C-alpha positions in Angstrom: 0.0 0.0 0.0 2.5 2.6 1.2 6.1 3.4 0.5 8.6 5.3 2.5 11.6 7.6 2.2 14.9 7.6 4.0 14.3 8.3 7.7 10.9 6.8 8.2 9.7 3.3 7.9 6.0 2.4 7.7 5.1 -1.0 8.9 1.7 -2.3 7.8 -0.3 -3.9 10.6 -2.0 -7.1 9.6 -5.1 -8.5 11.3 -3.3 -11.5 12.8 -0.2 -9.7 13.6 1.4 -9.1 17.0 1.7 -5.5 15.8 -1.8 -4.8 16.9 -0.7 -4.8 20.5 2.2 -2.5 19.6 -0.3 0.0 18.1 -2.4 -0.1 21.3 0.8 0.5 23.4 1.7 3.4 21.2 -1.9 4.7 21.7 -1.5 4.5 25.4 1.8 6.4 25.2 0.8 9.0 22.6 -3.0 9.3 22.5 -3.8 9.4 26.3 -1.3 12.2 27.3 -2.1 14.3 24.2 -5.9 14.1 24.5 -5.9 14.5 28.3 -4.6 18.0 27.5 -7.3 18.6 24.8 -10.3 17.1 26.4 -11.4 15.9 29.8 -8.9 13.2 30.9 -11.7 10.8 31.8 -13.2 11.2 28.3 -9.8 10.6 26.8 -9.5 7.4 28.8 -13.0 6.3 27.7 -12.1 7.1 24.0 -8.9 5.1 24.3 -11.0 2.1 25.6 -13.5 2.5 22.8 -11.0 3.0 19.9 -7.4 2.4 20.8 -7.3 -1.0 22.6 -6.0 -4.1 20.8 -9.5 -5.4 20.6 -10.8 -2.2 19.0 -7.9 -2.0 16.6 -8.4 -5.6 15.5 -12.1 -4.9 14.9 -11.3 -1.8 12.9 -8.8 -3.8 10.7 -11.4 -6.5 10.2 -13.8 -3.8 9.0 -11.3 -2.7 6.4 -9.1 -0.1 8.1 -5.5 -0.2 7.2 -3.1 0.6 10.0 0.6 1.4 9.7 3.2 1.9 12.5 5.6 4.8 11.9 9.2 4.0 12.8 12.1 6.5 13.1 15.6 5.4 13.9 14.3 1.9 14.7 11.8 3.2 17.3 8.0 3.1 17.0 7.0 6.8 17.1 3.5 6.8 15.7 0.7 5.2 13.8 -2.1 6.0 11.4 -5.1 4.3 9.9 -7.1 4.9 6.8 -10.2 3.3 5.2 -11.4 3.5 1.6 -15.1 4.3 1.2 -15.9 3.1 -2.3 -19.5 4.3 -2.2 -18.4 7.9 -1.5 -15.2 7.6 -3.6 -13.3 8.8 -0.6 -10.6 7.9 1.9 -11.2 8.3 5.6 -8.2 9.0 7.9 -9.4 7.5 11.2 -6.1 7.9 13.1 -2.8 9.9 12.7 -0.8 10.1 15.9 2.9 10.9 16.5 5.0 10.8 19.6 5.8 14.3 21.1 9.5 13.6 20.6 9.1 13.7 16.8 6.5 16.4 16.3 7.6 19.4 14.4 10.1 17.4 12.3 7.8 17.2 9.2 6.8 13.6 9.8 3.1 14.5 9.9 3.4 16.2 6.5 5.3 13.3 5.1 2.7 10.8 6.2 0.0 13.1 4.9 1.7 13.2 1.5 1.8 9.4 1.5 -1.9 9.3 2.2 -2.6 11.8 -0.5 -0.6 9.7 -3.0 -2.5 6.5 -2.0 -5.8 8.3 -2.5 -4.7 9.7 -5.9 -3.5 6.2 -7.0 -7.0 4.9 -6.2 -8.6 7.9 -8.1 -10.5 8.9 -5.0 -12.1 12.3 -5.0 -11.8 13.3 -1.4 -10.2 12.6 2.0 -12.3 12.9 5.2 -11.4 13.0 8.8 -13.0 13.7 12.1 -11.1 15.8 14.7 -12.0 17.1 18.1 -12.9 20.8 18.1 -10.5 21.2 21.0 -7.6 19.6 19.1 -5.0 22.1 17.9 -4.4 20.0 14.8 -7.6 21.5 13.3 -5.4 24.4 12.2 -2.8 22.0 10.7 -5.5 20.2 8.7 -6.7 23.6 7.5 -3.2 24.4 6.3 -3.2 21.1 4.4 -6.3 22.2 2.6 -9.0 20.6 4.6 -12.3 22.4 5.1 -14.7 22.0 8.0 -17.9 20.4 6.5 -19.9 19.9 9.6 -19.9 20.2 13.4 -20.6 16.8 15.1 -21.9 16.5 18.6 -22.7 13.2 20.1 -23.5 12.0 23.6 -22.0 8.6 23.6 -23.2 7.7 27.2 -21.4 7.3 30.5 -20.5 11.0 30.4 -18.6 10.6 27.1 -19.3 13.5 24.7 -17.8 13.8 21.2 -17.6 17.4 20.1 -15.9 17.2 16.7 -15.5 18.6 13.2 -16.0 16.6 10.0 -13.3 17.9 7.7 -12.7 17.2 4.0 -10.1 17.7 1.4 -11.2 17.6 -2.2 -8.6 16.0 -4.5 
């Protein structure tokens, strides 16, 4: 699916792979501290349990999401997941997380360019993502050309509230 350049290695995560547990450990290391600063820490923990555990990741892979671990200097420093939606001729970025030690080095842009190339090779017309309104990366996505399409608010129960934007980039 994806290719890499010099410094980064992208490792595809397969559904029967021990890499699923590695992605979940990365989520615990990256996702929880980051989102605990953006949203209520209890909500971040609930979201981790719902979307970032090994069980949730395996379920996502079985539903067609493609995960990759991002390695830099032989260290796992992030992960991302995408899913093709043939009915909408689009690609959905469900996850894109990098460790704080490598943020600001252009890795996010590099991964985004790989995702763009992948979508272009499949002749997809748009890329979608959902991001918390409280997440500072909203501004980064806007710099990449994404537009806010819709405000999403959902009470998911147990005090868990999703207050997000649906963003889209037209190819």
